[in-house]
PyMOL Python script that loads the backbone (N, CA, C, O; Angstrom):
from pymol import cmd

cmd.read_pdbstr("""\
ATOM      1  N   UNK A   1     -59.949  98.098 128.364  1.00  0.00           N
ATOM      2  CA  UNK A   1     -60.000  99.529 128.156  1.00  0.00           C
ATOM      3  C   UNK A   1     -59.141  99.874 126.945  1.00  0.00           C
ATOM      4  O   UNK A   1     -57.922  99.708 126.980  1.00  0.00           O
ATOM      5  N   UNK A   2     -59.760 100.345 125.895  1.00  0.00           N
ATOM      6  CA  UNK A   2     -59.041 100.774 124.702  1.00  0.00           C
ATOM      7  C   UNK A   2     -58.771 102.270 124.809  1.00  0.00           C
ATOM      8  O   UNK A   2     -59.696 103.072 124.940  1.00  0.00           O
ATOM      9  N   UNK A   3     -57.505 102.629 124.753  1.00  0.00           N
ATOM     10  CA  UNK A   3     -57.151 104.037 124.872  1.00  0.00           C
ATOM     11  C   UNK A   3     -57.257 104.749 123.530  1.00  0.00           C
ATOM     12  O   UNK A   3     -56.992 104.174 122.474  1.00  0.00           O
ATOM     13  N   UNK A   4     -57.646 105.997 123.600  1.00  0.00           N
ATOM     14  CA  UNK A   4     -57.679 106.868 122.429  1.00  0.00           C
ATOM     15  C   UNK A   4     -56.604 107.928 122.644  1.00  0.00           C
ATOM     16  O   UNK A   4     -56.113 108.113 123.758  1.00  0.00           O
ATOM     17  N   UNK A   5     -56.245 108.620 121.565  1.00  0.00           N
ATOM     18  CA  UNK A   5     -55.255 109.687 121.669  1.00  0.00           C
ATOM     19  C   UNK A   5     -55.764 110.924 120.949  1.00  0.00           C
ATOM     20  O   UNK A   5     -56.358 110.836 119.874  1.00  0.00           O
ATOM     21  N   UNK A   6     -55.522 112.068 121.556  1.00  0.00           N
ATOM     22  CA  UNK A   6     -55.930 113.335 120.945  1.00  0.00           C
ATOM     23  C   UNK A   6     -54.817 114.356 121.142  1.00  0.00           C
ATOM     24  O   UNK A   6     -54.105 114.334 122.146  1.00  0.00           O
ATOM     25  N   UNK A   7     -54.681 115.241 120.177  1.00  0.00           N
ATOM     26  CA  UNK A   7     -53.744 116.353 120.297  1.00  0.00           C
ATOM     27  C   UNK A   7     -54.547 117.631 120.465  1.00  0.00           C
ATOM     28  O   UNK A   7     -55.365 117.984 119.616  1.00  0.00           O
ATOM     29  N   UNK A   8     -54.299 118.322 121.578  1.00  0.00           N
ATOM     30  CA  UNK A   8     -54.971 119.590 121.864  1.00  0.00           C
ATOM     31  C   UNK A   8     -53.990 120.725 121.605  1.00  0.00           C
ATOM     32  O   UNK A   8     -52.874 120.702 122.125  1.00  0.00           O
ATOM     33  N   UNK A   9     -54.384 121.713 120.816  1.00  0.00           N
ATOM     34  CA  UNK A   9     -53.562 122.907 120.606  1.00  0.00           C
ATOM     35  C   UNK A   9     -53.842 123.862 121.764  1.00  0.00           C
ATOM     36  O   UNK A   9     -54.994 124.177 122.061  1.00  0.00           O
ATOM     37  N   UNK A  10     -52.769 124.316 122.411  1.00  0.00           N
ATOM     38  CA  UNK A  10     -52.923 125.129 123.614  1.00  0.00           C
ATOM     39  C   UNK A  10     -52.190 126.454 123.456  1.00  0.00           C
ATOM     40  O   UNK A  10     -51.020 126.488 123.077  1.00  0.00           O
ATOM     41  N   UNK A  11     -52.889 127.539 123.750  1.00  0.00           N
ATOM     42  CA  UNK A  11     -52.309 128.880 123.709  1.00  0.00           C
ATOM     43  C   UNK A  11     -52.137 129.390 125.134  1.00  0.00           C
ATOM     44  O   UNK A  11     -52.893 129.029 126.036  1.00  0.00           O
ATOM     45  N   UNK A  12     -51.126 130.238 125.317  1.00  0.00           N
ATOM     46  CA  UNK A  12     -50.936 130.887 126.614  1.00  0.00           C
ATOM     47  C   UNK A  12     -49.775 130.339 127.418  1.00  0.00           C
ATOM     48  O   UNK A  12     -49.433 130.904 128.457  1.00  0.00           O
ATOM     49  N   UNK A  13     -49.157 129.255 126.968  1.00  0.00           N
ATOM     50  CA  UNK A  13     -48.014 128.707 127.692  1.00  0.00           C
ATOM     51  C   UNK A  13     -46.759 129.486 127.293  1.00  0.00           C
ATOM     52  O   UNK A  13     -46.520 129.727 126.110  1.00  0.00           O
ATOM     53  N   UNK A  14     -45.956 129.878 128.295  1.00  0.00           N
ATOM     54  CA  UNK A  14     -44.752 130.648 127.990  1.00  0.00           C
ATOM     55  C   UNK A  14     -43.497 130.129 128.690  1.00  0.00           C
ATOM     56  O   UNK A  14     -42.401 130.628 128.436  1.00  0.00           O
ATOM     57  N   UNK A  15     -43.644 129.132 129.569  1.00  0.00           N
ATOM     58  CA  UNK A  15     -42.480 128.645 130.310  1.00  0.00           C
ATOM     59  C   UNK A  15     -42.722 127.208 130.779  1.00  0.00           C
ATOM     60  O   UNK A  15     -43.792 126.635 130.570  1.00  0.00           O
ATOM     61  N   UNK A  16     -41.696 126.648 131.418  1.00  0.00           N
ATOM     62  CA  UNK A  16     -41.788 125.276 131.915  1.00  0.00           C
ATOM     63  C   UNK A  16     -42.894 125.146 132.973  1.00  0.00           C
ATOM     64  O   UNK A  16     -43.558 124.112 133.048  1.00  0.00           O
ATOM     65  N   UNK A  17     -43.091 126.174 133.776  1.00  0.00           N
ATOM     66  CA  UNK A  17     -44.160 126.142 134.787  1.00  0.00           C
ATOM     67  C   UNK A  17     -45.525 125.963 134.109  1.00  0.00           C
ATOM     68  O   UNK A  17     -46.377 125.223 134.601  1.00  0.00           O
ATOM     69  N   UNK A  18     -45.717 126.639 132.990  1.00  0.00           N
ATOM     70  CA  UNK A  18     -46.975 126.523 132.243  1.00  0.00           C
ATOM     71  C   UNK A  18     -47.184 125.083 131.772  1.00  0.00           C
ATOM     72  O   UNK A  18     -48.277 124.528 131.885  1.00  0.00           O
ATOM     73  N   UNK A  19     -46.115 124.494 131.243  1.00  0.00           N
ATOM     74  CA  UNK A  19     -46.179 123.107 130.770  1.00  0.00           C
ATOM     75  C   UNK A  19     -46.582 122.183 131.915  1.00  0.00           C
ATOM     76  O   UNK A  19     -47.439 121.316 131.748  1.00  0.00           O
ATOM     77  N   UNK A  20     -45.964 122.371 133.071  1.00  0.00           N
ATOM     78  CA  UNK A  20     -46.271 121.525 134.227  1.00  0.00           C
ATOM     79  C   UNK A  20     -47.707 121.732 134.711  1.00  0.00           C
ATOM     80  O   UNK A  20     -48.356 120.781 135.147  1.00  0.00           O
ATOM     81  N   UNK A  21     -48.203 122.960 134.636  1.00  0.00           N
ATOM     82  CA  UNK A  21     -49.578 123.244 135.067  1.00  0.00           C
ATOM     83  C   UNK A  21     -50.581 122.543 134.157  1.00  0.00           C
ATOM     84  O   UNK A  21     -51.562 121.973 134.633  1.00  0.00           O
ATOM     85  N   UNK A  22     -50.335 122.584 132.842  1.00  0.00           N
ATOM     86  CA  UNK A  22     -51.236 121.920 131.896  1.00  0.00           C
ATOM     87  C   UNK A  22     -51.157 120.408 132.076  1.00  0.00           C
ATOM     88  O   UNK A  22     -52.181 119.726 132.089  1.00  0.00           O
ATOM     89  N   UNK A  23     -49.953 119.892 132.212  1.00  0.00           N
ATOM     90  CA  UNK A  23     -49.757 118.452 132.392  1.00  0.00           C
ATOM     91  C   UNK A  23     -50.467 117.977 133.660  1.00  0.00           C
ATOM     92  O   UNK A  23     -51.134 116.942 133.651  1.00  0.00           O
ATOM     93  N   UNK A  24     -50.326 118.725 134.738  1.00  0.00           N
ATOM     94  CA  UNK A  24     -50.966 118.382 136.006  1.00  0.00           C
ATOM     95  C   UNK A  24     -52.492 118.417 135.888  1.00  0.00           C
ATOM     96  O   UNK A  24     -53.178 117.543 136.416  1.00  0.00           O
ATOM     97  N   UNK A  25     -53.015 119.426 135.198  1.00  0.00           N
ATOM     98  CA  UNK A  25     -54.465 119.546 135.031  1.00  0.00           C
ATOM     99  C   UNK A  25     -55.022 118.353 134.263  1.00  0.00           C
ATOM    100  O   UNK A  25     -56.073 117.816 134.614  1.00  0.00           O
ATOM    101  N   UNK A  26     -54.315 117.943 133.221  1.00  0.00           N
ATOM    102  CA  UNK A  26     -54.792 116.817 132.401  1.00  0.00           C
ATOM    103  C   UNK A  26     -54.628 115.491 133.128  1.00  0.00           C
ATOM    104  O   UNK A  26     -55.539 114.663 133.122  1.00  0.00           O
ATOM    105  N   UNK A  27     -53.482 115.281 133.750  1.00  0.00           N
ATOM    106  CA  UNK A  27     -53.231 114.007 134.448  1.00  0.00           C
ATOM    107  C   UNK A  27     -54.107 113.845 135.676  1.00  0.00           C
ATOM    108  O   UNK A  27     -54.291 112.732 136.169  1.00  0.00           O
ATOM    109  N   UNK A  28     -54.649 114.951 136.173  1.00  0.00           N
ATOM    110  CA  UNK A  28     -55.523 114.895 137.333  1.00  0.00           C
ATOM    111  C   UNK A  28     -56.918 114.376 137.020  1.00  0.00           C
ATOM    112  O   UNK A  28     -57.704 114.111 137.930  1.00  0.00           O
ATOM    113  N   UNK A  29     -57.225 114.231 135.742  1.00  0.00           N
ATOM    114  CA  UNK A  29     -58.545 113.740 135.348  1.00  0.00           C
ATOM    115  C   UNK A  29     -58.582 112.215 135.344  1.00  0.00           C
ATOM    116  O   UNK A  29     -57.665 111.570 134.836  1.00  0.00           O
ATOM    117  N   UNK A  30     -59.630 111.646 135.905  1.00  0.00           N
ATOM    118  CA  UNK A  30     -59.821 110.201 135.841  1.00  0.00           C
ATOM    119  C   UNK A  30     -59.980 109.805 134.376  1.00  0.00           C
ATOM    120  O   UNK A  30     -60.755 110.422 133.645  1.00  0.00           O
ATOM    121  N   UNK A  31     -59.255 108.789 133.950  1.00  0.00           N
ATOM    122  CA  UNK A  31     -59.350 108.314 132.580  1.00  0.00           C
ATOM    123  C   UNK A  31     -58.205 108.764 131.695  1.00  0.00           C
ATOM    124  O   UNK A  31     -58.023 108.229 130.601  1.00  0.00           O
ATOM    125  N   UNK A  32     -57.422 109.747 132.153  1.00  0.00           N
ATOM    126  CA  UNK A  32     -56.248 110.188 131.383  1.00  0.00           C
ATOM    127  C   UNK A  32     -55.062 109.342 131.831  1.00  0.00           C
ATOM    128  O   UNK A  32     -54.697 109.343 133.006  1.00  0.00           O
ATOM    129  N   UNK A  33     -54.460 108.615 130.875  1.00  0.00           N
ATOM    130  CA  UNK A  33     -53.330 107.770 131.237  1.00  0.00           C
ATOM    131  C   UNK A  33     -52.001 108.479 131.047  1.00  0.00           C
ATOM    132  O   UNK A  33     -51.045 108.188 131.766  1.00  0.00           O
ATOM    133  N   UNK A  34     -51.916 109.411 130.089  1.00  0.00           N
ATOM    134  CA  UNK A  34     -50.691 110.196 129.926  1.00  0.00           C
ATOM    135  C   UNK A  34     -51.000 111.499 129.205  1.00  0.00           C
ATOM    136  O   UNK A  34     -51.962 111.603 128.444  1.00  0.00           O
ATOM    137  N   UNK A  35     -50.156 112.485 129.468  1.00  0.00           N
ATOM    138  CA  UNK A  35     -50.270 113.782 128.803  1.00  0.00           C
ATOM    139  C   UNK A  35     -48.857 114.279 128.535  1.00  0.00           C
ATOM    140  O   UNK A  35     -48.102 114.548 129.470  1.00  0.00           O
ATOM    141  N   UNK A  36     -48.501 114.401 127.267  1.00  0.00           N
ATOM    142  CA  UNK A  36     -47.189 114.894 126.867  1.00  0.00           C
ATOM    143  C   UNK A  36     -47.386 116.313 126.343  1.00  0.00           C
ATOM    144  O   UNK A  36     -47.959 116.508 125.271  1.00  0.00           O
ATOM    145  N   UNK A  37     -46.912 117.299 127.096  1.00  0.00           N
ATOM    146  CA  UNK A  37     -47.155 118.705 126.768  1.00  0.00           C
ATOM    147  C   UNK A  37     -45.878 119.324 126.204  1.00  0.00           C
ATOM    148  O   UNK A  37     -44.797 119.177 126.773  1.00  0.00           O
ATOM    149  N   UNK A  38     -46.021 120.019 125.076  1.00  0.00           N
ATOM    150  CA  UNK A  38     -44.882 120.654 124.414  1.00  0.00           C
ATOM    151  C   UNK A  38     -45.056 122.168 124.388  1.00  0.00           C
ATOM    152  O   UNK A  38     -46.031 122.680 123.837  1.00  0.00           O
ATOM    153  N   UNK A  39     -44.099 122.884 124.991  1.00  0.00           N
ATOM    154  CA  UNK A  39     -44.114 124.336 124.979  1.00  0.00           C
ATOM    155  C   UNK A  39     -43.846 124.848 123.563  1.00  0.00           C
ATOM    156  O   UNK A  39     -44.549 125.735 123.079  1.00  0.00           O
ATOM    157  N   UNK A  40     -42.836 124.296 122.905  1.00  0.00           N
ATOM    158  CA  UNK A  40     -42.477 124.731 121.551  1.00  0.00           C
ATOM    159  C   UNK A  40     -43.598 124.434 120.554  1.00  0.00           C
ATOM    160  O   UNK A  40     -43.896 125.255 119.686  1.00  0.00           O
ATOM    161  N   UNK A  41     -44.214 123.262 120.680  1.00  0.00           N
ATOM    162  CA  UNK A  41     -45.274 122.867 119.761  1.00  0.00           C
ATOM    163  C   UNK A  41     -46.634 123.438 120.114  1.00  0.00           C
ATOM    164  O   UNK A  41     -47.579 123.335 119.331  1.00  0.00           O
ATOM    165  N   UNK A  42     -46.735 124.047 121.302  1.00  0.00           N
ATOM    166  CA  UNK A  42     -48.007 124.592 121.799  1.00  0.00           C
ATOM    167  C   UNK A  42     -49.112 123.550 121.723  1.00  0.00           C
ATOM    168  O   UNK A  42     -50.192 123.805 121.189  1.00  0.00           O
ATOM    169  N   UNK A  43     -48.822 122.360 122.271  1.00  0.00           N
ATOM    170  CA  UNK A  43     -49.811 121.282 122.189  1.00  0.00           C
ATOM    171  C   UNK A  43     -49.650 120.303 123.343  1.00  0.00           C
ATOM    172  O   UNK A  43     -48.634 120.272 124.038  1.00  0.00           O
ATOM    173  N   UNK A  44     -50.691 119.512 123.513  1.00  0.00           N
ATOM    174  CA  UNK A  44     -50.675 118.408 124.467  1.00  0.00           C
ATOM    175  C   UNK A  44     -51.190 117.171 123.737  1.00  0.00           C
ATOM    176  O   UNK A  44     -52.257 117.199 123.124  1.00  0.00           O
ATOM    177  N   UNK A  45     -50.422 116.091 123.810  1.00  0.00           N
ATOM    178  CA  UNK A  45     -50.856 114.815 123.251  1.00  0.00           C
ATOM    179  C   UNK A  45     -51.316 113.977 124.439  1.00  0.00           C
ATOM    180  O   UNK A  45     -50.532 113.657 125.332  1.00  0.00           O
ATOM    181  N   UNK A  46     -52.597 113.629 124.435  1.00  0.00           N
ATOM    182  CA  UNK A  46     -53.212 112.967 125.590  1.00  0.00           C
ATOM    183  C   UNK A  46     -53.704 111.580 125.208  1.00  0.00           C
ATOM    184  O   UNK A  46     -54.422 111.415 124.221  1.00  0.00           O
ATOM    185  N   UNK A  47     -53.310 110.576 126.002  1.00  0.00           N
ATOM    186  CA  UNK A  47     -53.862 109.220 125.878  1.00  0.00           C
ATOM    187  C   UNK A  47     -54.910 109.077 126.971  1.00  0.00           C
ATOM    188  O   UNK A  47     -54.656 109.378 128.138  1.00  0.00           O
ATOM    189  N   UNK A  48     -56.086 108.615 126.578  1.00  0.00           N
ATOM    190  CA  UNK A  48     -57.186 108.593 127.545  1.00  0.00           C
ATOM    191  C   UNK A  48     -58.179 107.480 127.226  1.00  0.00           C
ATOM    192  O   UNK A  48     -58.191 106.923 126.128  1.00  0.00           O
ATOM    193  N   UNK A  49     -59.008 107.176 128.216  1.00  0.00           N
ATOM    194  CA  UNK A  49     -60.098 106.210 128.069  1.00  0.00           C
ATOM    195  C   UNK A  49     -61.365 106.997 127.754  1.00  0.00           C
ATOM    196  O   UNK A  49     -61.903 107.676 128.628  1.00  0.00           O
ATOM    197  N   UNK A  50     -61.853 106.914 126.500  1.00  0.00           N
ATOM    198  CA  UNK A  50     -63.038 107.702 126.126  1.00  0.00           C
ATOM    199  C   UNK A  50     -64.302 107.299 126.873  1.00  0.00           C
ATOM    200  O   UNK A  50     -65.288 108.035 126.861  1.00  0.00           O
ATOM    201  N   UNK A  51     -64.286 106.146 127.520  1.00  0.00           N
ATOM    202  CA  UNK A  51     -65.434 105.739 128.317  1.00  0.00           C
ATOM    203  C   UNK A  51     -65.451 106.395 129.693  1.00  0.00           C
ATOM    204  O   UNK A  51     -66.455 106.336 130.403  1.00  0.00           O
ATOM    205  N   UNK A  52     -64.335 107.019 130.066  1.00  0.00           N
ATOM    206  CA  UNK A  52     -64.210 107.621 131.389  1.00  0.00           C
ATOM    207  C   UNK A  52     -64.162 109.143 131.351  1.00  0.00           C
ATOM    208  O   UNK A  52     -64.752 109.807 132.204  1.00  0.00           O
ATOM    209  N   UNK A  53     -63.462 109.697 130.367  1.00  0.00           N
ATOM    210  CA  UNK A  53     -63.286 111.147 130.299  1.00  0.00           C
ATOM    211  C   UNK A  53     -63.573 111.635 128.878  1.00  0.00           C
ATOM    212  O   UNK A  53     -63.265 110.957 127.897  1.00  0.00           O
ATOM    213  N   UNK A  54     -64.166 112.819 128.792  1.00  0.00           N
ATOM    214  CA  UNK A  54     -64.484 113.391 127.479  1.00  0.00           C
ATOM    215  C   UNK A  54     -63.447 114.449 127.092  1.00  0.00           C
ATOM    216  O   UNK A  54     -62.735 114.982 127.943  1.00  0.00           O
ATOM    217  N   UNK A  55     -63.380 114.732 125.818  1.00  0.00           N
ATOM    218  CA  UNK A  55     -62.502 115.795 125.325  1.00  0.00           C
ATOM    219  C   UNK A  55     -62.932 117.123 125.936  1.00  0.00           C
ATOM    220  O   UNK A  55     -62.089 117.961 126.256  1.00  0.00           O
ATOM    221  N   UNK A  56     -64.223 117.318 126.096  1.00  0.00           N
ATOM    222  CA  UNK A  56     -64.735 118.553 126.703  1.00  0.00           C
ATOM    223  C   UNK A  56     -64.202 118.719 128.126  1.00  0.00           C
ATOM    224  O   UNK A  56     -63.843 119.828 128.521  1.00  0.00           O
ATOM    225  N   UNK A  57     -64.145 117.642 128.896  1.00  0.00           N
ATOM    226  CA  UNK A  57     -63.617 117.708 130.263  1.00  0.00           C
ATOM    227  C   UNK A  57     -62.138 118.087 130.249  1.00  0.00           C
ATOM    228  O   UNK A  57     -61.674 118.836 131.108  1.00  0.00           O
ATOM    229  N   UNK A  58     -61.398 117.562 129.261  1.00  0.00           N
ATOM    230  CA  UNK A  58     -59.978 117.902 129.143  1.00  0.00           C
ATOM    231  C   UNK A  58     -59.819 119.385 128.837  1.00  0.00           C
ATOM    232  O   UNK A  58     -58.978 120.060 129.431  1.00  0.00           O
ATOM    233  N   UNK A  59     -60.626 119.888 127.915  1.00  0.00           N
ATOM    234  CA  UNK A  59     -60.571 121.312 127.568  1.00  0.00           C
ATOM    235  C   UNK A  59     -60.887 122.168 128.788  1.00  0.00           C
ATOM    236  O   UNK A  59     -60.215 123.170 129.035  1.00  0.00           O
ATOM    237  N   UNK A  60     -61.900 121.783 129.548  1.00  0.00           N
ATOM    238  CA  UNK A  60     -62.276 122.527 130.753  1.00  0.00           C
ATOM    239  C   UNK A  60     -61.134 122.550 131.756  1.00  0.00           C
ATOM    240  O   UNK A  60     -60.867 123.585 132.368  1.00  0.00           O
ATOM    241  N   UNK A  61     -60.456 121.416 131.933  1.00  0.00           N
ATOM    242  CA  UNK A  61     -59.349 121.339 132.896  1.00  0.00           C
ATOM    243  C   UNK A  61     -58.205 122.267 132.491  1.00  0.00           C
ATOM    244  O   UNK A  61     -57.619 122.943 133.337  1.00  0.00           O
ATOM    245  N   UNK A  62     -57.890 122.297 131.203  1.00  0.00           N
ATOM    246  CA  UNK A  62     -56.819 123.173 130.704  1.00  0.00           C
ATOM    247  C   UNK A  62     -57.211 124.636 130.896  1.00  0.00           C
ATOM    248  O   UNK A  62     -56.390 125.454 131.310  1.00  0.00           O
ATOM    249  N   UNK A  63     -58.466 124.960 130.595  1.00  0.00           N
ATOM    250  CA  UNK A  63     -58.929 126.335 130.730  1.00  0.00           C
ATOM    251  C   UNK A  63     -58.993 126.772 132.197  1.00  0.00           C
ATOM    252  O   UNK A  63     -58.722 127.929 132.516  1.00  0.00           O
ATOM    253  N   UNK A  64     -59.351 125.848 133.078  1.00  0.00           N
ATOM    254  CA  UNK A  64     -59.379 126.174 134.508  1.00  0.00           C
ATOM    255  C   UNK A  64     -57.958 126.427 135.030  1.00  0.00           C
ATOM    256  O   UNK A  64     -57.773 127.150 136.009  1.00  0.00           O
ATOM    257  N   UNK A  65     -56.957 125.829 134.373  1.00  0.00           N
ATOM    258  CA  UNK A  65     -55.565 126.051 134.753  1.00  0.00           C
ATOM    259  C   UNK A  65     -55.043 127.383 134.209  1.00  0.00           C
ATOM    260  O   UNK A  65     -53.935 127.804 134.543  1.00  0.00           O
ATOM    261  N   UNK A  66     -55.849 128.044 133.365  1.00  0.00           N
ATOM    262  CA  UNK A  66     -55.481 129.375 132.892  1.00  0.00           C
ATOM    263  C   UNK A  66     -54.990 129.446 131.454  1.00  0.00           C
ATOM    264  O   UNK A  66     -54.401 130.448 131.047  1.00  0.00           O
ATOM    265  N   UNK A  67     -55.227 128.393 130.682  1.00  0.00           N
ATOM    266  CA  UNK A  67     -54.753 128.348 129.297  1.00  0.00           C
ATOM    267  C   UNK A  67     -55.920 128.126 128.360  1.00  0.00           C
ATOM    268  O   UNK A  67     -57.017 127.787 128.803  1.00  0.00           O
ATOM    269  N   UNK A  68     -55.698 128.313 127.074  1.00  0.00           N
ATOM    270  CA  UNK A  68     -56.780 128.219 126.106  1.00  0.00           C
ATOM    271  C   UNK A  68     -56.533 127.089 125.138  1.00  0.00           C
ATOM    272  O   UNK A  68     -55.444 126.964 124.578  1.00  0.00           O
ATOM    273  N   UNK A  69     -57.565 126.250 124.938  1.00  0.00           N
ATOM    274  CA  UNK A  69     -57.508 125.199 123.933  1.00  0.00           C
ATOM    275  C   UNK A  69     -58.100 125.780 122.646  1.00  0.00           C
ATOM    276  O   UNK A  69     -59.213 126.306 122.647  1.00  0.00           O
ATOM    277  N   UNK A  70     -57.347 125.680 121.555  1.00  0.00           N
ATOM    278  CA  UNK A  70     -57.740 126.268 120.285  1.00  0.00           C
ATOM    279  C   UNK A  70     -58.181 125.169 119.337  1.00  0.00           C
ATOM    280  O   UNK A  70     -57.578 124.097 119.268  1.00  0.00           O
ATOM    281  N   UNK A  71     -59.253 125.465 118.605  1.00  0.00           N
ATOM    282  CA  UNK A  71     -59.687 124.509 117.580  1.00  0.00           C
ATOM    283  C   UNK A  71     -60.630 123.465 118.078  1.00  0.00           C
ATOM    284  O   UNK A  71     -61.064 122.607 117.309  1.00  0.00           O
TER     285      UNK A  71
END
""", "prot")
cmd.dss("prot")
cmd.show_as("cartoon", "prot")
cmd.util.cbc("prot")
cmd.orient("prot")
């Protein structure tokens, strides 16, 4: 399994709870091996298996948690 990495720009996070919600949403997806979420940087750096999970699924998970993926 070769992992890929993507940086998602995320709007709507304002506190540590927001960071944990986004991290939980991403890590809950099959194929995501890690998600490093930064409140200050307004981003999530995700390592994932592209054969298991799509970027679209990651965006959907973040949006279902109540945040917006930009770009």
